[in-house]
N, C-alpha and C positions, 0 to 999 in steps of 0.2 A: 659687419658685411653678413655677416653669416646669417645673425638673426634676421635680414632683410629677405635673404634667399630661403630660409627656412618658411619665413609667411608666405612668401607667394607662392609658395610651390606645398604650404596645408600640410606641414607631416610633423611627425614628432623629431623631436634630437637624435634619439635612435635612427630614426628612418635617414635621417640627416647625414647621420655618421656614416650609415650603410651609401648613401649615395654618394658622398665622396670620395668611400674606398672603390665603390665601381669606377668614380671618372679617374682616380688615382691608380688603379690598376688596371682600366682598360685602354690608358696612355701610354701606359710600360710596356703593356704586354703588345701593342700595333706597333711604339716604339723596336722590341726586341726583335720582333717579324719581319720588322722592314727592312731592319741591318743585316737578319739573316737573307732575305731576297737579292739585297743588293750584293750581297757577298756571291750571288752565285753567277752576276754577272763582271764585267771585264770593265766597267766602269771603276776609275781611277778618282777619289777624293777631290772635289773640284765644284767649281757653278754647274754642271751638268748634274753631277751624281747627287749633289746636294734637290736640285730643282724635283731630280726624278724621285727623292727620298720625299719628299715634304709630298709631294703628289702620291705614293706610297701608301703614306701614312693618313692622309687624309680619307682614301678609298677604304682602308683597313680600319679606320679607328670605329665606325660605328658598328661593324659585325665584334669587334673586340669587346667592345664597351656592353653590348647586348649578351655575348657569352660570359662576362665575368655577372650579367647583374641576374643572372640564374641563380646561381647559387647561391648570393647574396638576398632573394626572394627582391628583388628589385626591376624583374623584364616589364611588368607592366608602366611604371615609371617612365624606364629609360625610350620602352615603344613608344610612348606618347610627347616623348620631349624629343626623341629625332622625328617623328612626325611633324611636329610642329616647327623644328629647326628644318626641314626641308621643303616646306608652306613658305617661309621667309626665303629661303635660300633661291627658291624657283621665282618671286614674288607674286606669289600665292596669297589672296588674302585670307584671313582667318575668319568665317562667316563665325559671326556671334545670335546664338538663338538667346531670341527675346520672351520672355517666361510674367505672365501676368499669376500675383496671389490672389487669391479670392479670399478674405477672413472677416470675422465678424464681431471680435472682441478686440482684447488688450495687445496679440498680438506679437506674441513671444517667440511664438515660430517661425511667423513671419521673419523677423528681428534675426533668429540664428542661420534663417536662410540667406537673410541678406548679404549677414556678416560673412559668411561659410562663400560666398561667390563675388566674394568683393575683389579678388585679384584673379580671378577667372575671364581669361580673355573671351574664351566660348559661349558663355553663360550671363546676360544678364539679367536682371530685376527692371524690368521698364515699365510696371503698371502695379500699383495695389489697387484691389477693388473691394468694394466695402459698400454694406448696406445700412449703417448704423453711422448717420455723423458725428456721432459722440464718441465713435470709438478706439479707443487706444493705436491701432495699429495706425490710424491717420497721422498722428503723432510720430509715429516711429517710420513711417515716411517720407515726412516733412521732412525729419533730421539726419535723413540719407540722399535727400535729393531724389525720390522716387516721384514721378506723377499718381494720379490719385482717380479713382473715376466712384463717383457714389453713385450706386443704383437705386430703382424706385419700380416697384413691383409691377406697375403696370407694363411697360415698356419689359422688363424680363423675362413674365410668364406669357405676356399676350402682345408681345412686340417679337423684334428682333433677337431680344435674348443680348444686345449690347454687341454682337457679331460683328456688325458693320465699322462700329467704334473700336474692336480690337483687332481687326484687322487693317484700320487704318494706321493703328500703331505697331504695325508689323508684329503682331505677337503669335509668335510659335507652339506655346504651351502653356498650360494652366494648372495650377498649383490648388488646391482647396485646404487651407489651413486656419481651421476652427469658423467655416464660411457656413453659416445653421440655413440658407436656402436649397432647395432642391434642386439640382442642375436642369434646366430645360429641354425637351429634345434638340431644339433648332441649334443650342451650342455644344451637346454632343455631337451631333452630327458634321457639324462645322469642324469640330476638331477631334476626331475619332480616333482612338488611344493615345490621346495626347492632352488626357485629363486626369489628376492623380488625385486621392484625397487621404489623409490618414485620418482611422478612427481609434479613439480609446479602449480600445476592447480585442480582443481575440476572435474576428470575424470565424464562422459565422455565429457565433454566440455573442449577444446583445448589439443587435444591429437593427436596423429598420428604423421607421418614424419614431420620432420623439427619443430615440434611443441617443441622447450626446450629450456630453458632458458629466455633469454631478447624478441625473438620472443614469447615467451608465453605469459608476462606481455606488451609487445606492444600490441598485441591480443587483452586481456583483457581490458585493457582501451580503445582500438580504436572501441569497442564495448557496451561501457558505462555500464560495468559490477556493479554492487555495493557489492561483493563480490569474492574474490576468495581464495586459500589455497591450501594444498597439498592432495595429493592421494598416499596413499601404498599401492603397490597390489601387487600379483603374474605373473610372468614373463611370456609368451605364443610364439608362434610364430609372432604376429601381435603386431604391436606397441600399447603397452596402453591401451592392450583390458582384460588383467589376470584380476580375482575375485580380489573384491576391500578387505580390511584389515582395512586400516583406514583413515578416513579422517578430517582435522582441516580446520576451515574457517577464514577469517578476510576481514574485510571491507575494502573496495576503495572510498574513496574520491575522489569528485571532484578536489582535488590540486595533487592530487597520480603524480607522475610519473612512466614509469618502473624502474627507479631504486629505488625510495623511497618504490614502490609495492615488488619488488627484494628484500628488506632489512625486510620487513615481512614476505615476505613468507621462509626468512632463520633463522629468529627467530622463526618460527611453526616448520622448519626442525629441526634445533637441538635442539630443545621441547621435540619433540616427536619421532622423529626417533630413536635414541640411543633403547629407549622402548620399542619400539615395534618391533626392532629389537631383543632382548632377549627374547620379551614373545614369538615370534612367533617360535626361533630358537629351546627354552627349550620345548614347546609342540612340536615338529616337532617328528616325530618317525626316 
């Protein structure tokens, strides 16, 4: 049971322990305060007493849990937890945001994002968009039951950039995860500040046309850089020039090759990209 909750909440065992401690301590605190408040009244223990007690601790519980969550470092978790609980109690449906992942290759980042969001009620990976019929990402989409869209250049660059199709599938947000075509203006204008990309370098270095994959890693090593990393950024009409959202770095050793550096970069991508996608999408109106 505990393992199921841990996986649903997507937390470490340490955080799970702190969450359960918060539940326990918050419950004890609201019970203690509830009894002290009722002691100030003239109510004797009986049916009315217990009815008032239950109502009192039901009102106190959210405040007590939030209070206890602060020193235990779980305030953000419980704020979101109580928000979801409130929506369920009031009958307000949780609005699910649908995202499309654009990818051209094997799709390892797409797989990590799908895995990370699989139990998230607020975000759904609804579509994989690809420009290569042989790309591995299409196999990943099929394995996870995600719809796919195979693009062709004429409609993408000189048509409506598949905006009509994306809107018909209720796509709210676009994530570029190794998509090698430049995003046309029509798509950017239809999704303002709702398209993000991950680049395998510390922008503004090693960005621009032609700078992707091994070309980036070869340039970093050729120039004797001591560090490289990833940049997650919004997409505008120029290659790799959108506003930065997140960066993470790794060291580049003298013994590194483009392949070994690529492995380090992939590790950073898989560690950070799914979490940043989740945070950005949830924060987007």
